[in-house]
N, C-alpha and C positions, 0 to 999 in steps of 0.2 A: 465344241469350244465355246458355244454360246453362253454368254453370261460370265465367262472368265475374263478378268481384266489384267491379271498378273500371273506370271509363271517364272519361278526361280529368280525373283528379283528383277524381272523385266516387265515393264508396263506395255501391254499390247496396244498398238496404235491403229492397226488396220491390216487386213489380210492382203498380201501382195502376190501370192502364188500358191500353187498346189502341185505336188509331185507324188511319185510312187512311195516315197518315204515320209510323207506328211505334208502339213500346211506350213507355209512360210509367212511370217508376219513382220511388218515394220514395228519395231519395239524400241523402248527407251531403257537402257541399262541404268537403273536407279542409282546404283552405287557410284558410277562415274559420270552420270548425266550425259550419256552419248547415245546416238541412234544406231541401231544394229538391225540385222536380219535375224529372226528367231524361227528356227524350224522346230515344229512340234510333232512328235510321233503320235499317230492316232492310237487311242487306247485299245482298239481292236487288234492292231498290229503289235502293240507293246506286250501282248500276252505271250508272244513267241520270243524266247531267249535269243534265237538266231538274229532276229530283226534288231533287238536291242544291241547285240554285239556289233552288227553291221553299222548301226547308227553311231555307236561309240567309236568304232574304227574310223569312220568318216571324220569325226570331230578330231580324233588324235592325229590323223594324217594331215588334216588341214592346219592344226596348231603347230605341227613340226615344220611346216613349209612357210617361212617368212620371206615372201617374194612379191614384187609389185604386180606380177601377172597371175597370182593365185589368190583366191578369196581367203582371207585370214580367219582362222578359227579363234574364238574368244573363250567360250565356256561350254561345258556339257554337263548334264546331270538330270536328276529326277526331282521335281518339285515336291517337297514334303506335303504341302497343303492340298495339291490337286492330284498327285501321283503321276503327273504327266512328265514324260521324258522330253528334254529340250536341248537344242544345239544353237548357241549364239555365234554369229559370224559377222564379219564386215558387211556393211550394206553397200552394194554397188549402185550408183545413182543413174543407171541406164538399163536398157532392155537386154534380153538375151539375143544372141545372134540369130536364133530361130525366128524370133519376133521380127527382127529387121528384114530377114529374108522373105518372110511372108508378106510384109508390107511393101518392100522395094523390089523384090525379085533378085535377079543376078546383080552382084555388086561389081564396081569397077576393080580392075586387076590390082591397082595400087592399094586399095583398101583391103582386099583379100590377102595380099602379101604382108601388110602390116599386122593383120590378125594372125596369120600363119607364123610370123616371126615371134609375136607375143606368146603364142601357144608353144612354139619350139623352146623359148626361154623357160616357160613354166614347166614343161616336161623335162627339160634338162635339170632344173632345180630339184624336181621331184626325184629324178633318177640319182642325183648326187646323194639323196637321203635314202636311197634304196626303195623308192615307192613307184609303182606302176599304176597309172590311172585306170585304164581298161574300159573307159566309157566316154571317149571324146566324141562329142556331137554338138551341133549348133545350140541345142537347148542348155548345154553345160558350159557355154562360153558366154560370159556377161560382158557388156560393153559399157564403160563409164561414159559420162557426159563429155569427156575429153577424147573419147575414141579408143582408150586403152582397153585391150581385151584381158579378161581375167578368167582363169580356169576355176570352175566350181564343181560341186558334187563329187566328192571323193568316196562315195558310198561303196563302189566296187573296187577301190584301190587295194592293192596288195603290197605288203612289206616284203620285198624280195628276200631279205635276210631271214625273215621268219618262215617263209614258205619255200620249200624246196622246189615245188612245181607251181607255176602260175596258172596252169590249166589242167583239166582232166581230159583224158581221151574221150571223144564223142560229146563233149560239153561246150556249148557256145556261151560266151560271157559278153556282157554289155547290153545295150538296148538298141533296137532298130530305129533308124531315122534317115531321112533323105540326105543327099549329098549337098555339098556347098557349090552353088553355081557361080561361075565367073563370067563377067562381061568385059570384053576388051575395052581399054581406055582410049 
């Protein structure tokens, strides 16, 4: 991505993260002059039609779910100038729960319960739309500066109405990560 300053009408302002499905940048949506998070699929991965479909599925699922505890999807596409696939979404102004846990260790019970309730509301909203997340973990929970928890990364989400089966026999889904530690208050 070196040397690239704009993708799909979004001005890249700085890299803020890296995940299995690409790099995430702080970006400015030029048409609406707003700051967003922009996930860009690496060209090496974009050669695989399955990865592009998963990338688009994540964006579509995120866009369907307009809820205060779910990161809102804004736009998805392939930039004609660079050929890069991008997914624009709401920028959450705080760290992931994983980052907080690494920095602070076990959290007070009251805070864990607030995060759990926010995630329960997010999962309930997704379920109402027939969407199952399938990858709940601290790295996919973002915390705003006000402490509100937001569910992110719908890359493994499944549309229940589209898929007769959510899993296949002998196949594990999701990604491995440690558990959420609780410290009594």
